[in-house]
N, C-alpha and C positions, 0 to 999 in steps of 0.2 A: 353557151351564150344564154343570158337571161331573156325570158319571153313572158308575155302576158297571155295566158290560156283562158279563153272565155267560152262558157257553154251554159247548159241548162241542167237542172237537177232531175235527171231522167229524160226519157225520150219516147216511151211507148204509151202514149195517151191518145185514145180515140177522139176525145173532144178537141184535140188539136188539129183535126182533119176537117177540111172544108174549103170552099172557094175563097174565103177571106181569112183563112187560118194558116197554120204552119205547114201542114202536109197537104199535098194536092188531093182533091176529092177522090180520084180513082186509084190512088196508091194503096196497095195491099199492106196490111200491118207488118207482114214479114219484111217489107222493104223500108220500114221506118228508119232503122239505124243507118242503112246505107245512104238514104237521103239526108238524114241528120248530119252525117259526116261530110257532106258537101257544103254545109253551112258553118260548122264549128269543128275545132280540133280536139275537143275533150267533152266528156260527159260524166256527171256524178251518178253513180249506180246506187240508187236508193234501195233497189230490190234486194241487194246483198244483206241488208239489215234484217230482212224477213227470213231469207233462206240462202244457203250457199248455192252457187250456180253449179249445174252439171258440167262435166267435161265437154259435152257437146255444145252447151250454151257458150262456154268460153271460146271454143274453137269457132263458133259462128260469129261471135263478136269480132274476133280477129279477121275472119274472112270478109266481113261486111264493111271494114274500115281501112283507110290507107295506112301506110307504115308509120306516119308521124302522129297518128291519133292516140290520145291518152285516155285510159279508163281510171276513174277515181271512185273506188268502192266505199260505201258507208259500212263501218265495222259492224259485224253481226250483233244482234241484240243479246245473244247469250253472254257476250262480254260486257256490254255497257249497261243493259237494263236488268238482266237476270242475276248475273254474278256481281254487277256493279263495281267492276275492276278488282274484285277480291281474288285471292289466289286460286279460287275454284275455276276461274276461266283461263288460267295460264296455259293449260294443256290444249285448249281449243284454238288458241292463236296459231300454232303451226298447222293445224288442220285447215283453218281458213286460208292461210298463206299457200299451202300446198295446192288447194283448189284454184288459187289465182296464179299459180306458178307460170303457166303458159304466157300470161300477160307480162310478167316480170322478165321471162326469158327473151321475149320479143321486144323488150324495152318499151312496153306499152302501158306499164303500170305507173300511174301517178301516185300522189300521196293517198294514204288511207285516212278517212274521216272518222274520228272517235267522237260521237255525239253523246254527251252525258244526259241522263234524265234531268228534268227540271227540279226534281226534289232531292237530288243527290248533293248534299252539302259538303263544304270543304273538309277534306281529310288529307293533310299533307303526306302523312306516312303511307297511306294507301296509294295515293297517286305516285309517290316516289318509287315504291316497290313495283308498281305496275309498269312504269316507264323504264325502270332498270332492266326488266326482262324482255322488253320489246327488241326484236332484231334491228340493228342499226343499218342493215342493208336495205331497209324499206323506209320511205319517208312517212311521217305521221303528223297529223294535225288534230287538235282537240277543241271541241266546242263546249264551253261551260255555259250552263243555263240556270245557274243559281248564283246570286250576287256575292255569296260568301267567298267565291273563288277569286274575285277581282282584287288582287293584291300583288304588290311587287315581288313578294317572296315566291308566289306561284310563277310569275314571269321568269325569275331566276332559275327555278326548277326546270321549266321548259327549255330555257337556253342551254342548260347543262346537257340535255339529251337531244338538242336540235329538233324540238317539236314545235310546230307552228300553232300559235294561239289563233283560233278561227275568229275572224271579224264577222259576226253575224248581225246583220242590219235588219231590224224588224219594225213594224208599225208601232210596237209597244215601246221600243227603246233603240237608240242609235248603237252602232257597232262599237265594241271595245277594240280599238286599233292598237295592238301591242306587237312589237317586233321581237320575236323570240327564236327565230330559226333562219336558215339560209334561203328560205322561200316564204311566201305569204299565201294564206288561204282565206278567201272571202266568200261569204254567202249573202247574197242580196235578196232579202225575204219580204220587203215591203210590198204592199198591194199595188203601189204606183210610184214612179220616180219622175221628178221634174228634170228638165234639161240641166239646170244648175247642179242638181244632185249628181247626175251622171258625169258632168264636167269635173266636179270635185273628186269623184272616185277615179276617173281617168288620170287626173293629176297625181293622185296618190300612187297609182300603178306606175306611172312614169318615174316617180321618185324611187320606187323600189327597184325598177329596172336599172336606173342609173347607179344604184348601189350593188348591182350584180345579182339581184334576187328575183327569181321568176315568181309570177303571181298566178294563182289558180282561182278563177272567179266563176261562181255558179248562181244563176238567177232562179227564183222561185218557180215551183212546178205545179201550181194549182191547175186543175183540169180546165176550168172556165177562164183562166187568165191568159195573158199573152206575153210570157216572159221573154220571148225572142225579140220583142220590141226594144227592151232595155239592153239585151245582149248585142243586138245588131248596132245600136247606137254607140255602145261602149267600144265595140270594135272599130267603128269609124273614128271616134275620138282618140283612141290609142294609136291610130295610124297617122294622125295629123302631126 
């Protein structure tokens, strides 16, 4: 059954703690994820981009969250920023997936986010070869950050491999909302959202759900920001 999963991009931020913040003032940092999971059913794991998690870290993630909770890792920088999708990174993909295997085995692994560098320009052949060797047993989403990729031919390529085009909404430019997979991945990155903006996004999520497509939605993670305000309101709007 299609669902809208709404959460934040990360969870372990000390500036989110305080009497008027997300985490209670007396909560120890080791308890952040457990508390977070009482509020949302998914989290985007930004830290995987920097380093692969240890086996203990993955086990702790599972132990700290309920059975329905989904983890959505950002693909490691070795793949996206160092090798830049070239064949040099192909052998690293199974290494990354093996580290995340306990999540997949427990049915707790959501889509994996492939965030490309802003200076990586369009290369259809490179992208096609990269997507072709990705395991189809895992769901993938890709965020393009150079305008040269914004073309219907790229949409068709993603549809061929059932890869979601990430709708990344920023202060600099509105999201590219393109339907390329059997699910939708959205990153809400603006510094602030008005009520009408959130209502429009909730409406889009309802349309996707009506088409049988689950939505994975993550709000910006700035230390000093309050992304839970937008996430909480979206949850309310989606339940109406």
